[in-house]
N, C-alpha and C positions, 0 to 999 in steps of 0.2 A: 553685386556681384562686377556690376561695370564700375570704370573707375572712372566719378566724377569730371567734365571737361574741367570747371569751372575747380577743379581742388589742384585744376595741373597750369603750372605751368612753365614756356617755353620763350624765352626771345628770343626769335627766328630772325632777322633780321641777315641778308644777305647770305640766308637760311635756305634751298628750297625742303621740301618733305626727303628727298632721296637724303638726306644730310639727317633729320630731323626723328623718317621714320625709319630708313634704313631699304625706302620703298625706289624700284630701282624707278627714271623719268622713262616715261615710254612714250617715246611718237605718233602712236596709238592713237583713233578719234575715240573721244568721251563717250561715255554708257547713252546710247539711245542716239548716238551720228552711227551708223551704223549702212548699210548695202543703202540705203534710201538720202545718206549726206555725201554730199560730191563736191568738188572744186572745181573752179576753172581748168583744172590736167586731166581731168577725166572726163571723156563724152557721150553728154548730157543728152546728144541728137544728133544722131545725123544723117545719111541719105534711109537704112535700114529699117532706124524706125519712125522715119517722116511716110514711110510705105506702109507702115504698119499702124500709122495711125490712122493716120484717110481711111484705112480700107477695118478701123472697127467704131463703135461707139465713144469709146472717150476717147480723152486729149491729156495727154503730157503737157502739166504742168514746171518751176522753178521757181520757187518761191524762199528768198529771203526774210529777215524774223527780226530786219534790223539794217543800222546805217552800213554798223560794222561787217554784218556778213554780206555786205556790196562790195565795202572794200577789201573784203580780203577774199570778195569771188565765192565762197561757199554757200553755197543754198543747199536746199532737200525739194528731191523729187515725189508731189503730189501723181495721184491720175483717179480722174472724174469725169461722170459723161459728157457727155459734150451740149446738152440742154442742160445741162444743173443749174438749180438755183443759188445766186449767192452765199445763201447762205449755206448750201451744201457747199460750196469752193471752201469760207470760208471755215468751214469744222473741222474742216479735210487740213487744212491749210495749219490751221494751231495743232490739232492733232496732232500733225507731225514734229512737231516744240513740244508735246507735251505740258501744250497750256491750257487747262481746265479755268476760262475762265469764262463769261459770258459772249456770245457773240457780239450782241450789239453794243457790243463796247472797244471792238475793233473793226476793222475795213481793209481791203484787197486796193494799192496800187500797183498800176502800172509802173513799171523800165520801160525806160526807151530801147527801143532794141538797133541795137545789140548789147548787153551789158558791156560794159567797157573792167576787169578789172582796176581797184584804184577809183572808181571816183567814184560819187558821192548819190549818185543814184535824184534825179530832181523827182517831183512831184507830179503823178500823173494820172489818166484818171483810173474813178472808184473801178474797181471789177461789176460789169455787167451780168454776166454768163448769156444763160440762154434769151435775155432779155430783149441782147440785141437783137433778136425776130422782130420782126415787125408782127402787128397783126395778122391774123392769118394768114400770115407769109410763112413756107414749109420750106422752100429749097436754101440749102446750105449758098449759094452761090449770092444771095442777097443779103446776107450779114456780110458785119466786114471781120477779117484776121483776128485771132483774140490772141495778145502776146501771151507769147510765152515766158517772162520771169515778170513775177508780182514781188510785193514787198508786203508784207504785215504791218498797219499802222496802228494803234492805239489811236482810238479818235478824242477831244478834246476832255476835257470835264475842269466843271469849277468848283469843285472839292473830290477829298479823295478819306476811306480810310485805309488809315498806314501800320498794321500790329506792331507789340514794340516790349520786344522781349524784354526782361530783369536780367541781369550777367551776374547774379549773386543765385544759391539755394535757395532749400526755403520757401521762398516765397506765397505759394496754396496755388496760384495760377501759372496757365506755361504765360501767356502773356494777355493784354491792355492793347485795344478797339478807342483811335483814334482817330476824331473827324479831321483832319487835313485841308486846311482853307490855302485861296495864295497869299495872305495875310501872316499863314503857320511859319516861325526859324524854328531851329531846334530847341533854341532857347524854352519858348509858349510846352512848347510840347514839353520839357522833359520839366515845365514849372506841372503840367496836368495829369502827366500818369507817376509826378511820384507820391499824391496822396491815393489814387490806384493800387498800387503799390505797402501800401504803407510805409513809406518813408517820409513823409512831410512834415517833420518832423528836423528831417536838416533841408542847409540849403543849395539851393539850384548847380549851388559856384561847385558843388563836393560833386557834380556828374556831369556824365559827357554822352550825346549820343557816337552809336559806333554804326556804323556802315557796312557791314559782313556783308562778303559773295562767298560763296561755298560747292566752285565749280569741284572736276575729280579733283583735275590737278594740284589748283593749289586755291591757300583761303587767303583773300586777300580784304585790309583789316583798316578802313576810313575814319578819321573820325571828321569829321560833320562844324565849322562855326559856325559858334552862338548867332549869326546872325545869317546865315545861309538861307536860305526858300526853300520847305520840304517839294513841296506843289513843286514848283519847277524843276528840283532835281530829278521828283519821281516821274515826269513827260522826258527829260532826256535820259532817262534813264532804259524808259519803254523805246525809246530812237533810234539809242542804239543797238540793247536788244534785246528782245521780247525775253526768252530762255533766262539769262541772265538777269533779267527782273525777276524773273521768277525762285531762283538759284539766292534771291540778295533778303536781308534780314537784316533789320534794324534794334540795337540793344541799347538800354538806358544801364551806362557802366559805370563806378566810383570810376573817378578824378584821381589817379598817380602820378609820378612823377615813375619816367622810368629811369630805372640806375642800367646802365651796361654793363650784365652780367650771363655769363656764361659757360656752363662744363661740360667738359670737354673729357671723358673716360677715351684713356692708354691703354691698351693692351700690349703685350708680346716683349716688357721686357725683361732681363734677368732677374729671376726671384733669390728672396736673402739681404738684397742691400734696402739699406739705409734712407728717410728723406734724403737724408743733403746727399748719398750718392744719385737718388733717385733725380733730383733736381740738375746736379752737373753737369749728369747721361744724360738730359734733356735737352741741356743748355748748348750741350757739344754740341748734338745733333739736331736742332732748327732752330736754335739761339734764341731763347725765350728772352722777354723781356721782362725783369725781375720788376719791375712798377707794375705792370699790366697782367702777367701773372705766380700762382702762386698756390703752393700742390693743396689743396685741402681736403684728399685723403687719400693712406697710403696702405694697400693690399701689397704685403710685400713678398705672403708667400705664395701667390699666383702672380706675382709679377704683373701689378696695374698700377693705378697710378690714377688720379681722378681731379683735373686742373680746374682751376675758377681763371676765369680772365675777364677782365673786368673793359675791354673792346671789342669794337666789333669786328671791326677790321684784322685786328689780331687774332680774335678765335682765327678768322674765315683762315691767315697766314698760314696755319700753326694746324686746324685740321686738312686743309690740300698739302703742308709739306710731311706730314704724317702716316697720310696714306700712302707714300712712297716710298717711307723710312724705313732701313733696319739694323735691326740694330746684334753684333753678333753674327748678322748673319741672318734673325728670325726679322721678316714683316713685322713691324707693326699692327696695330692696328688702333682707329679714330672712331667717337663717335658723340654727338650732343648728345647730353642727355636734360631730360624736363626736372624741375622744382614737384615734386610732388606737395601740394600745403599743405598736411595731413590736420593740423587743427582744425581743417576750412570741413574737414571728412565730416558726413552724421555720423549724431552715433550709432544705428544701425551698419552703416556701411560695411559690407565686406568683398574688398573687391575682389579679382579670377587675376595672379599673372603664371598668362602662358608662357610657357616656351617652346619654340617650333625648332624640330629638325630638321627644313625643305631637304637633303638626304635623305631621310627617312620613306622608306614606302613606294621609290621613286618617284615619282613627282606628288605624289598624292601630297607631301609633307608641304612645299609650295602652294601648293592650292588653298589647304589646310591656313597657312599662313596670312595669306589673303582672305580667307576669306571668316577668319576671329579677327582681325583691324577694322571689316564691313561690324562687324556686332559687337565688336566693344570697342574703348579707345583702342585708335593706336598706338597706343604708350605702354597698352599695360600685353602686352603680343610685342615677343621675343624671337628674337630670330639667333637658334644657336652660333650660325656659321658666325658672327659677326659677334667677335670678345668672349662668346662664350656664354655661361649662364651673369656671371654675374655683374654686371648691363643693370639686369634684371633687381636680380636681393638689394644692390645699392640703389636704382630708382625708390625701391618698397620699405628703407631698409627705415623710415620714421613711420609708416605706415603701421597702425595698432592692429587693425587685425586681416590678412588676406588670407584664401588659399593660394593652391598652386597648380598649375595643370601643366604635364609631360608631355606635348608629342613626338614619341622615338618609341627605338626598340630600346633593348635592357640595356645597352651599354652607353644608349644616350641618360636614361632615366640615373642610372650610377653616377653619373654625370654629376646632374644638378645635383641628387642627393650629396652626393660628395662636398657640393659647394656649397646648399646651407647647412652641412656640419660646419664651415671653415666659419661658413658669416653669420651662425647664432648667434654668440654673444652681442654681437653690433645688430643687432636684428628686432626694433619696438615687439615684434610680434614671432619670438624665440623659437615654436615649434608651430608653423601654419604645414594642414593635411596638406597633404599632394595627391592628385588621383592623374591618372595614366588614358593614356590614348594609343596603345599599341600600333606602330607602324610597323615593325621588323621586323623579325625572320622567327625569331624564337618565339620571343613576347608570351614570357613564359611568367613573370607578374603581372599582365595583364588575367590573364590567362584565373590566376589564383585571387583577386581580386575581384572577378566580373568583369571583368573592361572587355571580353573576346581572343578570340589568336588574331586578331587585328582587322586593323580599319579595313569596313570593305564599303567604300562612299557612305553611310549615314551622312544625315541633315546635320550640319556643323552645329546651326539652335538645338535641334533634339540630344545634341552630345554635353553644353552645358545646361542644358535641364537636366543630363542623367548628373552630372556635377552634382549639380547644388541642391539632387535631395538623393545621397551618395551619403552611405555612415563614416562614422570617422570609426579606422582601426590600430590600429599598433602590428610594429617587425623592428625585430631586432637590428641591429647593422653593427657587423664588424672592421673590426681593425685587424690588419696583416700587416705587419715588421716583413721586411725583406729585408735581410743578413748576407747580401754574396762576399767569398772571400775565394779568395786564389788557391788550388787548389793540384795539385801532381795530375790529378785520372784527368783535368778538365777537359772537354771538347770543345773543337769548333772557334777553339783560340781565342775560351772564355776566359782563360786565365787569371788575367788581372783584377786586380781587386775591386770592388763596383761599392758604391758608397751606399749605407740602406736605404728604403726609403719607406713610405707606408704609402697605401692603397684604403680601401673602402671599399666592405661587399654586403650588398646585400641579396643575391638568390645562392648564388654557389660560387664555391673556387674548385677547379680540376687541376689536376698532376698528371699529366700520363697521354693517354690515347689518344683523351676525349679532346685535351689541350692540343693537342696535336690535328689535329682534324682542322677547329678553330682558326688556329694559322696557318693552316694549308687556308683555310678560306678568304681567310684575311688578306695572304698575299696578292691573291684570285684576283679578289675584288678593289685590292689596288695599282696591278696593271693597268685592266678597264674596267671604269667604273660602269662606262654608259653598260652596262650587259646586266648588267645584278637588279634591275628594276621591279623584280615582282619576286615575290613570297612565293612562286613554283618556281621559277628559278635558281633560286637560292637552297633552296632545297632539296634541288636536281645537282648543285655542285658538290655540296656535301655529302650527299651519295654516292659521286665520281670518289673521290676522296675519299670516300672511305672505304671503297672497293680494294682501291691501290694498294689500301695498306694494309688490306684483312688482310696475308700471310705471312705480315712483317712482326718480329718479336720482340718486345725491346726488356721482360723481364723486371720493369721498375722495382719490383718489393725487394729486388737486392740493387736496389737503387737510393733508395731513400731509407729513414728510419723514423717511426712515429710514436709521440709522445701525446696520451690522454692525461689531464690530472697530472703529473709530470709526474708517469708510470706508461711504462715502457709496450704497447701496443705490438703483436708478433700481429703480421702481417700474411697474409694468406697469396699462394702463385698471384698475381694483380695484374696487367696493364695498363689499370687509371685506376687514381683515385684520388674521390667526388667528396666536395665538405657541402654539403645542401642546408638550407637555413629554408626552402616555402618546398611546400610538393607539388612541384612542377619541375622538372628536368627538359630541357635536350626540347621544345616544341612539343608539350604537357607531356613527358611522361613520369610513370609515378614510377622514380628508382626510387625509395623507399621498401614502398609495397605496402597493402596495409592489411595483412596479416598482421595477427595479434600475437607479443612476445615480452613476457616477464622480463626478459633480462633489462629492455629498453622503453621508458615512457614513447606514451604516445606523442610524434613531431607540429609540433603546433611551433606555428611564425613570428610569438611572439615571448615564448617559454627562457630563453636566456642559455638556449641549446642548441647546437650544430647536429650532427648526423652524418658521420662517415661510411662510405659506401665505398665497393673496389670493384670497378670492372674487369675480363678477362681479353676482353680484343675488342674486335669490328662487329663481328657475328657477336657480343655479347649484350652490344651497345642497339644494335638492331632489332635483338631479339624485347628489348627491354622499350621500344618504341612503340616496337611494335602491340605491346599488350599482352605478353608470351610471357616474361623471366618478370623478375623482378634483381634490383645489383645482393652483391653479398653484405650481408651486412658486416661494421664493424665495426663500431664506434659507438656514443654519445657520449655529449664535455661542452664543458664549455672553456676550454682552455686546451693549445694543440702547439706541439712545436714538433716540427715535418725537418726531419736533417737530409739536403740532400747532395748525394756522390758526387753527383757531374749534372752535368747544364740539361737542363727536364723544361720542355714547355711547361709553362702553367697563364692557364687562363683564369680569371674574373671577371662577372657575368657579362664574358662574351667578348673583353678585350685579353687578347693573346697575347706571349712574349715567351722569350726562352730566358730562362731564367738558370744565371749562374751560378755555380755551387755553393752550395750556404746553409743558412739558417731561414728559415718560415714560421713566423708566430702568428696566431690563429687568437683573437683574444675581441670578449666582445665591446663595444663601444658604446657609452646611456652621452645623453638618454637616448630611449627607444627609438625614431623615427612615426609620426602619424601620418598612413596612409589615406584615401579615402578608395571606401569601398563599394561598387556603385550596388543599388539597393535591388530585389531582388525584386522580378517581373510581376505585376500586378495577374488576379487568376485569369481576366479575362486574357492573357496571354499567356496560359500555359502551356501551350503547343512549341516554344521556345527552345529550342533545347539546351539544356542546364550543363554548366563545368563542373562536371564528379567531383573534382578538386578542390574544389571552392571548401569544403567542408574544413583541410587544414589550418583554416582564416581563423583568430578569434575574432567571439564574440563579446561584444558589447556585453555588460553586465542587462540581464531583465529582458534582451535577444532572444526569444525564443528560437529555436532549431528547429 
């Protein structure tokens, strides 16, 4: 499920994590640097604190973890008893910096008072704590005052045990331990490590030691010189910062000449152009250098290209320019893309490609984006607000086997499935299975596939486990050709000719009243997006919009014509016509109904058929959603032609618009899409409510119902 880090290459010189991972830089403290961490601008101690400290049995101390912290005047506060033993104080100081090592290897040294920001801080006396009290003496006045500021220092060592990690996969061990002496160099350590990792047949000149500092804000890599003395370097690192030392690893890696190469994704371009036209357009917009920049991939239908840049400075220049450039009044999207080394992937590796819509589910989408990037490789978690689904599919295009998790509403799921349909012929895994974490308002597809009515704060790790255990099922996809033409009776000024366009459908397509309500909701959300942060509020807006239209009459049956399998179908008196592919509509309602009917087959989401249902108005829709009625069954088939005699609201999978007069042709899209259905709960959790409409999902062969 995790994309192995060793199989990802990203030459990110000059680029921060905001560029590489699309993670905003934060000026906030690192994890663990919360209320107990202060700098010189914070009042560490004042008159009020001194009074409290003198009246209590405890004292407050400033603790630094190294010379770097002293220079930046960045300390942590610990509170210890006044008569605490030195071991207790040292243990509290190490615990404040999350250092879980033997206290006998460290000591506390007093800093000159006051500590001057930027000063190196000389060596002071070691902590004596309660030992300053002379034997038999109990008077506090008989003790010399305890300094307020201390620095943790590692005691000198004649040798150390160094963990060396292999920088390649399939080793059998996570690391090997090497004893480092004052004479040990990077070259001697490589010579000692290679036989332990099974690479003794290769010469040490093909390998190097790499020091990696894995902080929360960045990852720093330093290649160690062959003759560098490791024991001295380790001691210098501990003197600089004990906490940074605990975040540092040493890797043995293969030596390779680094050839500058950066992949830049550029989206938001006009669709339908040739590679030459895209090249000319970019050259005009940002003055690309032909000898350094080339087009490696062109996605003409989606208006996007991928640039190969062979110079770090030119890549940085292009990235910064593209972010602030608009073409034909549309801002461009620019992303730095990694390379997945698919030939190095283990044979049984099936990573999960995660798409998250941060705008869905209030702030839950943004929280999930951060959580999944912590649990998985950040490069396999894509933010859909940055370039859409295309960059993620491009990065995974050569991965032979992968799955997809979409975190968002039904509209987001349809967006990703449409992008998958367009990218299918470019993927080494053309039919990845897709799971859903529902974050929208209706979440009808999520309900049918047992992922629930909406995300309610479950542990992201348990979500990943459920995806790993999910069952593969098939689902029909449908293509809708919209061919609008001018008509003398057109309303709202939409009499002009509209070019034909194609949209994909997974759940349902509505014409008339339900699309009109969806359109009004969509417009209200666009005007005040900050108010639409919960499913409860969203449904309340739907109800209010519906009540406003409860007395309107549109006589939709007089404004459209329907053909099913080339046969004209007479429509009853209805206000809305809905084509459904799954047994859930309008936040879980069963629009088709459960009654048997000899005229139609039992609906299934993989039977190659759509069900056509009519509703008589807002009141009828409310009764359906309340379970009091079902819709009016009109037809069932695989090919439909709808003629709109006037401009009419239309919605597909929750995405509404006003369609000009013309024709709508609905036909199957092939192949069927593979979806992941959440496995049934174990018997011990049988009390958990189940979605009654999950029976409409096709059951794989051999799976008992």
